[in-house]
C-alpha positions as CSV (number, residue, x, y, z in Angstrom):
1,X,146.4,82.4,130.6
2,X,143.7,80.0,131.8
3,X,142.9,76.3,131.0
4,X,139.5,75.3,129.8
5,X,140.3,71.6,129.5
6,X,143.3,69.3,129.9
7,X,145.9,70.2,127.3
8,X,144.1,73.3,126.1
9,X,145.2,76.8,127.0
10,X,143.0,79.9,126.8
11,X,144.7,83.2,126.0
12,X,143.3,86.7,126.6
13,X,143.9,89.3,123.9
14,X,146.8,90.6,126.0
15,X,148.4,87.2,126.3
16,X,147.8,86.6,122.6
17,X,149.5,89.8,121.7
18,X,152.5,89.0,123.9
19,X,152.8,85.5,122.4
20,X,152.7,86.9,118.8
21,X,155.2,89.6,119.6
22,X,157.6,87.0,120.8
23,X,157.2,84.9,117.7
24,X,157.6,88.0,115.5
25,X,160.9,88.8,117.2
26,X,159.4,92.1,118.6
27,X,159.5,91.2,122.4
28,X,162.4,91.8,124.7
29,X,164.8,88.8,124.5
30,X,163.4,87.5,121.2
31,X,165.3,89.9,118.9
32,X,167.4,88.5,116.1
33,X,171.2,89.0,115.7
34,X,171.2,90.0,112.1
35,X,169.0,91.0,109.2
36,X,169.5,87.7,107.6
37,X,168.3,85.9,110.8
38,X,165.2,88.1,110.8
39,X,164.3,87.1,107.3
40,X,165.1,83.4,108.0
41,X,163.1,83.2,111.2
42,X,160.1,84.9,109.6
43,X,160.3,82.7,106.5
44,X,159.3,85.7,104.3
45,X,159.3,89.3,105.4
46,X,156.6,91.6,103.9
47,X,158.4,94.1,101.5
48,X,156.0,96.1,99.3
49,X,158.3,99.0,100.0
50,X,162.0,98.4,100.3
51,X,162.5,101.3,102.8
52,X,159.7,99.9,105.0
53,X,161.2,96.4,104.9
54,X,164.5,97.8,106.2
55,X,162.6,99.4,109.1
56,X,160.8,96.1,109.7
57,X,164.2,94.4,110.1
58,X,165.4,97.1,112.4
59,X,162.4,96.7,114.7
60,X,163.4,93.0,115.1
61,X,167.1,93.5,115.3
62,X,167.8,96.8,117.0
63,X,171.6,96.6,116.7
64,X,171.6,96.4,112.9
65,X,172.2,99.5,110.7
66,X,170.7,100.5,107.4
67,X,174.1,99.9,105.8
68,X,174.1,96.4,107.3
69,X,170.7,95.6,105.8
70,X,171.7,96.8,102.3
71,X,175.0,94.9,102.5
72,X,173.1,91.7,103.5
73,X,170.9,91.9,100.4
74,X,173.2,93.4,97.8
75,X,176.6,91.9,98.7
76,X,176.1,88.8,100.9
77,X,172.8,88.1,99.1
78,X,171.6,86.3,102.2
79,X,168.0,87.2,101.2
80,X,166.3,88.2,98.0
81,X,163.7,90.9,97.3
82,X,161.1,89.5,94.9
83,X,157.4,88.5,94.5
84,X,156.4,85.3,96.3
85,X,153.6,84.7,98.8
86,X,150.3,86.0,97.5
87,X,152.2,87.3,94.5
88,X,153.4,90.2,96.6
89,X,156.9,91.5,97.4
90,X,158.8,89.8,100.2
91,X,162.3,89.4,101.4
92,X,163.0,85.7,101.2
93,X,166.1,83.7,102.4
94,X,168.2,82.9,99.4
95,X,168.3,79.2,100.3
96,X,164.5,79.0,100.3
97,X,163.6,81.1,97.3
98,X,163.3,78.4,94.6
99,X,161.0,76.0,96.6
100,X,158.9,78.9,97.7
101,X,158.4,80.1,94.1
102,X,157.5,76.6,93.0
103,X,154.9,76.4,95.7
104,X,153.4,80.0,95.6
105,X,153.9,81.2,92.1
106,X,151.2,79.1,90.3
107,X,148.3,80.5,92.3
108,X,149.6,84.1,92.0
109,X,149.9,83.7,88.2
110,X,146.4,82.2,87.9
111,X,145.0,85.0,90.0
112,X,146.5,87.6,87.6
113,X,145.2,86.2,84.3
114,X,142.3,88.7,83.9
115,X,144.7,91.5,84.5
116,X,147.1,90.1,82.0
117,X,144.3,90.1,79.4
118,X,143.4,93.7,80.2
119,X,147.0,94.8,79.6
120,X,147.4,92.9,76.4
121,X,149.8,90.4,78.0
122,X,148.5,87.3,76.2
123,X,150.3,84.0,76.6
124,X,152.3,84.7,73.5
125,X,153.2,88.3,74.7
126,X,154.3,87.0,78.0
127,X,156.5,84.3,76.4
128,X,158.1,86.9,74.1
129,X,158.5,89.1,77.1
130,X,160.4,86.5,79.0
131,X,162.7,85.8,76.1
132,X,163.3,89.5,75.6
133,X,164.0,90.1,79.3
134,X,166.5,87.2,79.3
135,X,168.3,88.7,76.3
136,X,168.3,92.3,77.5
137,X,169.5,91.6,81.1
138,X,172.1,89.1,79.9
139,X,173.6,91.8,77.7
140,X,173.1,94.9,79.8
141,X,173.2,93.7,83.4
142,X,171.1,95.4,86.0
143,X,168.5,97.9,84.7
144,X,165.8,99.9,86.4
145,X,162.2,99.9,85.3
146,X,162.3,102.7,82.7
147,X,165.5,101.3,81.2
148,X,164.1,97.8,80.9
149,X,160.8,99.1,79.5
150,X,162.5,101.0,76.8
151,X,164.6,98.0,75.8
152,X,161.5,95.8,75.7
153,X,159.4,98.3,73.8
154,X,162.0,98.4,71.1
155,X,161.4,94.6,70.7
156,X,157.7,94.9,70.4
157,X,156.8,93.8,73.9
158,X,153.8,95.5,75.6
159,X,155.0,97.8,78.3
160,X,152.6,100.7,78.4
161,X,151.0,101.7,81.8
162,X,151.0,98.9,84.2
163,X,152.1,96.3,81.6
164,X,155.8,96.6,82.5
165,X,155.1,96.0,86.2
166,X,153.0,92.9,85.6
167,X,155.4,91.5,83.0
168,X,158.4,91.8,85.3
169,X,156.4,90.4,88.2
170,X,155.4,87.5,86.0
171,X,159.1,87.0,85.1
172,X,160.0,87.0,88.8
173,X,157.2,84.5,89.7
174,X,158.6,82.3,86.9
175,X,162.0,82.5,88.5
176,X,163.7,84.5,85.8
177,X,164.4,87.8,87.5
178,X,164.6,89.4,91.0
179,X,165.5,92.9,92.3
180,X,169.2,93.7,92.1
181,X,171.2,96.6,93.5
182,X,170.1,100.1,93.9
183,X,171.3,102.3,91.1
184,X,171.1,106.1,91.7
185,X,168.6,105.5,94.4
186,X,166.3,103.2,92.3
187,X,166.0,99.5,92.6
188,X,167.1,97.5,89.5
189,X,166.2,94.2,88.0
190,X,168.6,91.4,87.4
191,X,168.5,87.8,86.2
192,X,167.9,85.5,89.2
193,X,170.5,83.0,88.0
194,X,173.1,85.7,87.8
195,X,172.2,87.1,91.3
196,X,172.1,83.6,92.9
197,X,174.2,81.5,90.6
198,X,174.0,78.4,92.7
199,X,170.8,76.6,93.6
200,X,171.0,74.8,97.0
201,X,169.1,71.6,96.3
202,X,169.7,70.4,99.9
203,X,167.4,73.2,101.1
204,X,164.4,72.0,99.1
205,X,162.1,70.4,101.7
206,X,160.6,66.9,101.1
207,X,157.2,68.2,101.9
208,X,157.0,71.9,101.0
209,X,153.4,72.5,102.1
210,X,153.9,71.2,105.6
211,X,157.2,73.0,105.8
212,X,155.6,76.3,104.9
213,X,152.8,75.8,107.5
214,X,155.4,74.9,110.2
215,X,157.5,78.0,109.4
216,X,154.4,80.1,109.4
217,X,153.5,78.9,112.9
218,X,157.0,79.3,114.1
219,X,156.8,83.0,113.2
220,X,153.1,83.8,113.8
221,X,151.6,81.4,116.3
222,X,149.1,81.3,117.9
223,X,147.4,81.3,114.5
224,X,144.4,79.7,112.7
225,X,144.1,78.0,109.3
226,X,142.3,81.2,108.1
227,X,145.4,83.2,109.1
228,X,147.7,80.8,107.2
229,X,145.5,81.0,104.1
230,X,145.5,84.8,104.2
231,X,149.3,85.0,104.6
232,X,150.2,82.3,102.1
233,X,147.7,82.9,99.3
234,X,147.6,79.1,98.6
235,X,144.5,77.3,97.4
236,X,142.0,76.0,99.9
237,X,143.0,72.5,99.2
238,X,146.7,73.3,99.7
239,X,146.0,75.2,103.0
240,X,143.9,72.3,104.4
241,X,146.5,69.7,103.4
242,X,149.3,71.8,105.0
243,X,147.4,72.5,108.2
244,X,146.4,68.8,108.7
245,X,150.0,67.8,108.1
246,X,151.3,69.8,111.0
247,X,148.4,69.3,113.4
248,X,150.0,66.3,115.2
249,X,152.9,68.5,116.2
250,X,150.7,71.3,117.5
251,X,148.6,72.2,120.5
252,X,145.2,73.9,120.4
253,X,144.9,77.1,122.3
254,X,141.7,79.1,122.9
255,X,141.8,82.7,121.7
256,X,139.2,85.4,122.0
257,X,137.7,84.7,118.5
258,X,138.0,80.9,118.4
259,X,140.8,78.3,118.5
260,X,144.3,78.5,117.2
261,X,147.3,76.3,116.9
262,X,150.8,76.6,118.3
263,X,153.7,74.2,117.8
264,X,154.0,72.2,121.0
265,X,157.5,73.5,121.6
266,X,156.2,77.1,121.7
267,X,153.8,76.6,124.6
268,X,156.3,77.6,127.3
269,X,156.7,81.1,125.8
270,X,153.0,81.9,126.4
271,X,153.8,82.0,130.2
272,X,155.7,85.3,129.9
273,X,154.4,87.9,132.2
274,X,153.9,91.6,131.5
275,X,156.8,93.9,132.2
276,X,157.8,97.4,131.0
277,X,155.8,98.6,128.0
278,X,157.1,97.0,124.8
279,X,157.1,99.9,122.3
280,X,157.9,99.2,118.6
281,X,157.9,101.6,115.6
282,X,156.5,99.3,112.9
283,X,156.6,100.5,109.2
284,X,153.9,100.4,106.6
285,X,152.9,96.9,105.6
286,X,154.8,95.3,108.5
287,X,154.4,91.5,108.7
288,X,152.9,91.8,112.2
289,X,150.1,94.0,110.7
290,X,149.6,91.7,107.7
291,X,150.2,88.2,109.0
292,X,146.7,87.4,110.2
293,X,143.2,87.2,108.7
294,X,142.0,89.8,111.2
295,X,143.6,92.7,113.0
296,X,140.9,92.9,115.7
297,X,143.3,91.5,118.3
298,X,145.8,94.3,117.8
299,X,143.6,97.4,117.3
300,X,140.4,98.6,118.8
301,X,137.4,98.9,116.4
302,X,137.3,102.7,117.0
303,X,140.8,103.0,115.6
304,X,140.9,100.3,112.9
305,X,140.5,102.7,110.0
306,X,143.6,104.6,111.2
307,X,145.6,101.4,110.6
308,X,143.8,100.2,107.5
309,X,142.0,103.2,105.9
310,X,141.2,101.2,102.7
311,X,142.6,100.7,99.3
312,X,145.2,98.2,100.5
313,X,147.1,100.8,102.5
314,X,148.5,99.7,105.9
315,X,149.9,102.6,107.8
316,X,153.0,102.7,110.0
317,X,152.0,102.1,113.6
318,X,153.4,102.6,117.1
319,X,152.7,99.2,118.6
320,X,152.7,99.1,122.4
321,X,152.5,95.7,124.0
322,X,151.3,94.4,120.7
323,X,148.5,96.9,120.3
324,X,148.4,99.6,117.6
325,X,148.2,102.8,119.7
326,X,149.4,105.5,117.3
327,X,150.3,106.2,113.7
328,X,153.7,107.6,112.9
329,X,155.7,109.1,110.0
330,X,159.5,109.2,109.4
331,X,160.6,112.7,108.3
332,X,164.1,113.2,107.0
333,X,165.5,116.7,107.6
334,X,168.9,118.4,107.2
335,X,169.5,118.1,110.9
336,X,168.6,114.4,111.0
337,X,165.4,112.4,111.2
338,X,162.2,113.0,113.1
339,X,159.5,110.5,114.1
340,X,156.2,112.3,114.1
341,X,153.7,110.3,116.2
342,X,149.9,110.7,116.2
343,X,148.5,108.8,119.2
344,X,145.0,107.4,119.0
345,X,144.7,108.1,122.8
346,X,147.0,109.7,125.3
347,X,150.2,107.8,126.1
348,X,151.4,107.2,129.7
349,X,154.8,108.5,130.9
350,X,156.2,105.0,130.9
351,X,155.0,104.5,127.3
352,X,156.4,107.9,126.2
353,X,159.8,107.1,127.8
354,X,160.0,103.8,125.9
355,X,159.0,105.5,122.7
356,X,161.9,107.9,123.2
357,X,164.2,104.9,123.5
358,X,162.9,103.5,120.2
359,X,163.3,106.8,118.4
360,X,166.9,107.0,119.6
361,X,167.5,103.5,118.3
362,X,166.0,104.5,115.0
363,X,168.6,107.3,114.8
364,X,171.3,104.7,115.3
365,X,169.9,102.7,112.4
366,X,170.3,105.6,110.1
367,X,173.5,106.9,111.8
368,X,171.7,110.2,112.2
369,X,170.3,112.5,114.9
370,X,166.8,111.6,115.8
371,X,164.0,113.6,117.3
372,X,160.5,112.7,118.5
373,X,157.4,114.8,118.0
374,X,154.1,113.7,119.6
375,X,151.0,115.3,118.4
376,X,147.9,115.8,120.7
377,X,145.7,112.7,120.9
């Protein structure tokens, strides 16, 4: 790390990756002590896929088991699986859900209006849908998607094709429903007020926009305003207001593609020196892979399509010292699990050794035997 001018640091890509790994709880010594702490410290954990979200928690809290993560969501209800930032699925601390929905849902709903029209979900249909969902779930309790769709269809609510998905998502953004327990291996929907019967008014920040920007920087810095805009999905005016509100508590740092901000209290962590290779098995749609406007800092141009092939897909990656160096797949077999790794380039002996440690830890997460298979680069 160098200094261009008094008070401003300049980070190389390597130093930038180390700093972001630490903020993301992926560096040695930065891991969280529980799944609930992971979600709290990241503010909102990307969760398009519930199984992938579980692996994302494991990567940041190696001592946690899959049973622990499920218990934290379904029994302790320390965090909630629902649509929030950008109108996409996240795990969100239960204490923060209501103010995050108030802040993020309006933009997500506005951005879906054309899709609602295409699916026949007019304003009247959506209103009838909310009323029906309230009535059905109040009477029946937790239902999976086919069960809920059948009940709504019988009441004349549009549910064909993608309509049921967008209607439930709309209900979640309006604070009516969230995901409940798994039933026979499938996630269910429940009424949010039943799942979290008490609203914690004390957790509602006085300035939600600046609070969100501050929490984003705590988990993602060094980061730019464009990064925050991409992550949050807020309007340009909201993003600008939030960024300006926290600027006085931040320091500017130079990064390879411009200038970023860090909270002043985070600067000391940028001094960390390289050590043993830091190897992490990150799942599809991990927050580290989706938290920035560009992935150029973490993957070489020659391999970018292997991480993001298009169509919104973000593949599972083996990240070494913050750089995507391989793709991987989890295979479940009768004898246990296997991590099948496809390197973009050859891995060193030290990197392979750390990868074996990570795969063994993955076996501990699933309480299963774990094997590693590395394909030729």
